[in-house]
C-alpha positions as CSV (number, residue, x, y, z in Angstrom):
1,X,135.8,244.9,-0.5
2,X,137.2,248.5,-1.6
3,X,138.0,251.2,1.5
4,X,135.6,254.3,1.3
5,X,137.4,256.7,-1.2
6,X,134.8,259.5,-0.4
7,X,136.4,262.8,-0.8
8,X,134.6,263.9,2.6
9,X,136.2,261.2,4.8
10,X,139.5,262.3,5.4
11,X,140.3,259.3,7.6
12,X,139.3,256.8,5.0
13,X,143.1,257.0,3.5
14,X,145.2,257.1,6.6
15,X,148.7,257.7,4.6
16,X,147.4,260.8,2.9
17,X,146.2,262.2,6.3
18,X,149.2,261.2,8.0
19,X,151.9,262.5,5.4
20,X,149.8,265.7,5.1
21,X,150.0,266.2,8.8
22,X,153.7,265.4,8.7
23,X,153.9,268.1,6.0
24,X,152.1,270.2,8.1
25,X,154.4,270.3,10.9
26,X,157.3,270.2,9.1
27,X,156.0,273.9,7.9
28,X,154.8,275.0,11.1
29,X,158.5,274.1,12.7
30,X,160.2,276.0,9.5
31,X,157.9,279.0,10.4
32,X,158.7,278.9,14.3
33,X,162.4,278.6,13.8
34,X,163.2,281.1,11.1
35,X,160.4,283.5,11.0
36,X,161.0,285.5,14.1
37,X,157.3,287.5,14.0
38,X,155.5,284.0,13.7
39,X,157.5,282.9,17.0
40,X,156.6,286.0,19.1
41,X,153.0,285.9,18.3
42,X,153.0,282.1,19.1
43,X,154.9,282.7,22.4
44,X,152.7,286.0,23.2
45,X,149.3,284.3,22.2
46,X,150.2,281.3,24.3
47,X,151.2,283.0,27.4
48,X,147.7,285.1,27.3
49,X,145.8,281.9,26.5
50,X,147.6,280.4,29.5
51,X,146.1,283.0,31.5
52,X,142.5,283.2,30.3
53,X,142.2,279.3,30.6
54,X,143.8,279.8,34.1
55,X,140.7,282.2,34.4
56,X,138.1,280.3,32.8
57,X,137.3,282.9,30.6
58,X,136.6,280.3,27.5
59,X,134.8,283.2,25.2
60,X,138.4,285.2,25.7
61,X,140.1,281.9,25.0
62,X,138.3,281.6,21.7
63,X,138.6,285.2,20.8
64,X,142.2,284.9,21.4
65,X,142.7,281.8,19.3
66,X,140.6,283.1,16.5
67,X,142.8,286.3,16.4
68,X,146.1,284.4,16.7
69,X,145.1,282.1,13.9
70,X,144.4,285.0,11.8
71,X,147.7,286.6,12.4
72,X,149.7,283.0,12.2
73,X,148.2,282.3,9.1
74,X,149.0,285.6,7.5
75,X,152.5,285.4,8.7
76,X,152.6,281.6,6.9
77,X,151.4,283.0,3.8
78,X,153.6,286.3,3.4
79,X,156.4,284.2,4.3
80,X,155.4,281.7,1.4
81,X,154.8,284.3,-0.6
82,X,158.1,285.8,-0.5
83,X,160.0,282.7,-1.0
84,X,158.3,281.8,-3.9
85,X,158.9,285.6,-5.3
86,X,162.7,284.8,-4.4
87,X,162.5,282.0,-6.5
88,X,160.9,283.4,-9.4
89,X,163.1,286.6,-9.6
90,X,166.2,287.2,-7.4
91,X,167.3,290.5,-8.5
92,X,165.9,293.7,-7.7
93,X,162.2,293.5,-9.8
94,X,159.9,296.6,-8.9
95,X,156.9,294.1,-10.1
96,X,157.8,291.4,-7.3
97,X,158.5,294.4,-5.2
98,X,155.2,295.2,-5.3
99,X,153.9,291.6,-4.8
100,X,155.8,291.6,-1.5
101,X,154.6,295.1,0.0
102,X,151.0,293.7,-0.7
103,X,151.5,290.3,1.2
104,X,153.1,292.3,4.0
105,X,150.5,294.8,4.1
106,X,147.9,291.9,4.4
107,X,150.2,290.3,7.4
108,X,150.4,293.9,8.9
109,X,146.7,294.4,8.8
110,X,145.9,290.6,10.7
111,X,148.9,292.0,13.1
112,X,147.4,295.3,13.9
113,X,144.0,293.4,14.6
114,X,145.9,290.7,16.7
115,X,147.6,293.5,18.7
116,X,144.1,295.1,19.2
117,X,142.8,291.7,20.6
118,X,145.7,291.1,23.0
119,X,145.8,294.4,24.4
120,X,142.2,294.5,25.2
121,X,142.1,291.0,26.7
122,X,144.8,292.1,28.9
123,X,143.0,295.5,29.7
124,X,139.8,293.4,30.6
125,X,141.9,290.6,32.7
126,X,144.2,292.7,34.4
127,X,141.8,293.0,37.8
128,X,140.9,289.3,37.8
129,X,145.2,288.7,38.0
130,X,145.5,291.5,40.3
131,X,142.9,289.8,42.2
132,X,144.0,286.2,42.3
133,X,147.6,287.3,42.9
134,X,146.5,289.0,46.4
């Protein structure tokens, strides 16, 4: 009997799923160890997430997760685009510069949204933190 090879079943081919998970972890490790903005966003979000989880503010947890996912994905894409551009043209090229600028702008916009979400969440939960500590 042949195993189910449906494209909708991600667990049918265990080897492919495990290989993809390993590649994903390698990419995250690379980004976390070499991209300072990625590491900073992940660590700051982790701290705010820990506080919101401790306060049982589940909607806030989801909002922070979405904003963090957005900024981390944009940082990953920006890094990938910059690396590919550097492979294509190692010398200074105005066109490659424009591509990198657009990728950085997208990551920057996501970063601004992430900062707004984190600051507003910290302002909102600050009274709960001070009440819990006193």
